N, C-alpha and C positions, 0 to 999 in steps of 0.2 A: 842804571848808569854804569855798573861794573862791566856789563857786556859791551857798551859803547867804548869805554876806556880801553878795554882789551883789544877791541877792533882798531882803535887808533894806534896802539902799540904795535899790533901786527902790521898795519900799514907802514908805519915808520921804519920798522925793522926789516920787513921782507918785500913789500910792494914798491915803496918809493925808490929804493936803490935800483930796482930793475928798470925803472922809467925815469931815472934822474935826468937824462939828457932832454927828454920831452918836457919835464917840469921846468927845466932851465930855460927852454925856449918860450914857455908859457908865462914865465915869471913876470914879464913886463908888458905883455900884450896878448890879445886873443884874436882869432880870425875864424870863427865858426862858419860853416857853410849852411847850417840848418837851424831854424828856430823851431823847437819842438814844444808844442803846447799840449798838455795832457792833464789828467785828473790828479788830485792830491792823494788818491787812494794808495795805500801802502803796498798794494800788490803789483803795481806797475813800476818798473825801473827802466827809464828810457835808454840808459847806457847799456844795461844788460840786454834789453830787448833788441837793440840795434847793433850790439857789439861794437859800439863806438868808444873812442878814447877821450880823455880829458882834452877839452878845446874843440871838439867836433860839434857839439850841440850847445846852443843857447836855450836853456830850458825854462819854461813858465808853467806853473802848476796851480790849479785851483779846483774847488769842488765842482765837478761836472764839466771840466775843460771848456769853460764858458768864456766867450769874448763879447763883452758889451759893444753895441754899435758905437761908432765914434761920436763923441759929443764935446762940448766946450769944457765940461768938467773933467779934470784929470783923475785918472785912476791908475793903479799899479799895472794892470794889463795894458792899458793904452800907452803908458810911458815905456813899458818894456818892449812892446811891438815897435813903436817908433824908433827906439834906440837900436834894436836889432836890425831893422831894415835900413834906416837912414844913416846910421853911424857904422855898425859892424858890417853892413852890406851882405847879409845872408842871401843865399841864392834860392832857397826853398823854405817853405813853412809847412809843417805837418801838424794837423790837429788830430789827436789820437784819443778816442774814447775807448771804453773797455766793457766787457760783459760784467753782469752783476753789479752795476754801478749804483751805489746808494743815493747819489744825487738824482739820478733818473727815477729811482723808486720814489723819492720824495716828490719829484715833479709830477708823478702820476697820482699823488695823493697829498696835495698842498694843504688840505684841511688838517692833516695830521701834524703839521708843522707850526701850529699856532703858538706853541711855547718856544719856538725858535724863529723869532721875527726876522732876524738878519738872514738866516738861511732861506726862509720863505721868500724874502724880497729878492735875494740873489737868484733863486731858481725861477723867478719871473722871467728871466732872460731865456728860458727854455719854452716859453709859451708858444712860439711859432712852430716848434717841433711837435708839441702836443696837439696843436690844432691841425697840422698836416696829417698826422697819423689818425686822429679822430675822424677827419673828413674821409680818409681813405678806407677806414674799417667800419665806420658807422657807430663805433663805441670805443671805450677806452678802459683798460684794466691792466693788471700786472702781467698778464699773459703776453702783452705787447711790449714788454720791457726792452727786448733787443731792438725791435723796430723803432721805438722812441729813441733809444741810444744812438742808433745809426742816423736817424733824422736830425737829432740834436747836433751831431758832428757836422752834417751838411748845412744846417742853419747857422751854426757858428762860423762856418766858412764864408757864408754870405755876409755875416756881420763883419768879418775880417776885411772884406773888400771895401767897406765903408771908411776904413782908415786911410787918410790921404797918402801917406808914405807907401802903403801897400798898393793902393790903386795905381799910383804913378809907376811903380816898378813893374807891376803886372802888365800895364799898358805898353811899356817899352820892351817887354819880353825879358826882363832882367830878374824876374821872380816867378816861381811856380808854387801853386798851392795844392795840398794833398789832404784827403780825408781818410783816416785809418780807424779801424776797430781792432783792438787787441783782445784775443780770446784767452782768458786766464787759464782755463782748464787744459787747453790743448797747446798753448803757445803760438797759435796761429795768428796771422795778421790779415785782415781783409781791407780792401779799399773801396771807396765809393765815388760817385760822380755827382757833383752838386747840381748838374743840369738835368739829370735823369731821375733822381730820387728813387732808384731801384735798390734791391737788396745788394749789400756789399759782396764783393767777390774776393776769393783768396788771392793773395799776392803770389 
């Protein structure tokens, strides 16, 4: 906690004053252009990665950057997506996975998660990615972690399209969707195509 409090003090004394005008503009409203959906993993920082400023990104995070398909039952991801698209009017959505993802490691070995029932149930949303990679490679193990991670981003992108607000904006050309993979070790970012399911390519 001391480290966090020291950081707050540093922000208030040295960072905030440099951006006082920006925070003044943001005090009563926001107008982000991008909904950025990524993993909860502590090693990925969307603002640092994209060098974006406060107010640029509307960020949603969860284990495995998962987007459950739209349903009648409300969840935090569904509500956040609806708000970002229908109210804030974001122009693009990025789903960003990352290398060495613990959620994807768990998805590859669900039996090991019996003592974590909620985690196991949540990772059930990765099943389509698991099945695609299994069908393509004839087997499944941790050596295919990156491939599963990539496919999971693509499958979550498909789930995103089931959300009515997203589908409507995409159909009208008012919203674009993007699949990213962040490489922790190199700082690189690769992008994928949900229609081709091929290896991600560096941006």
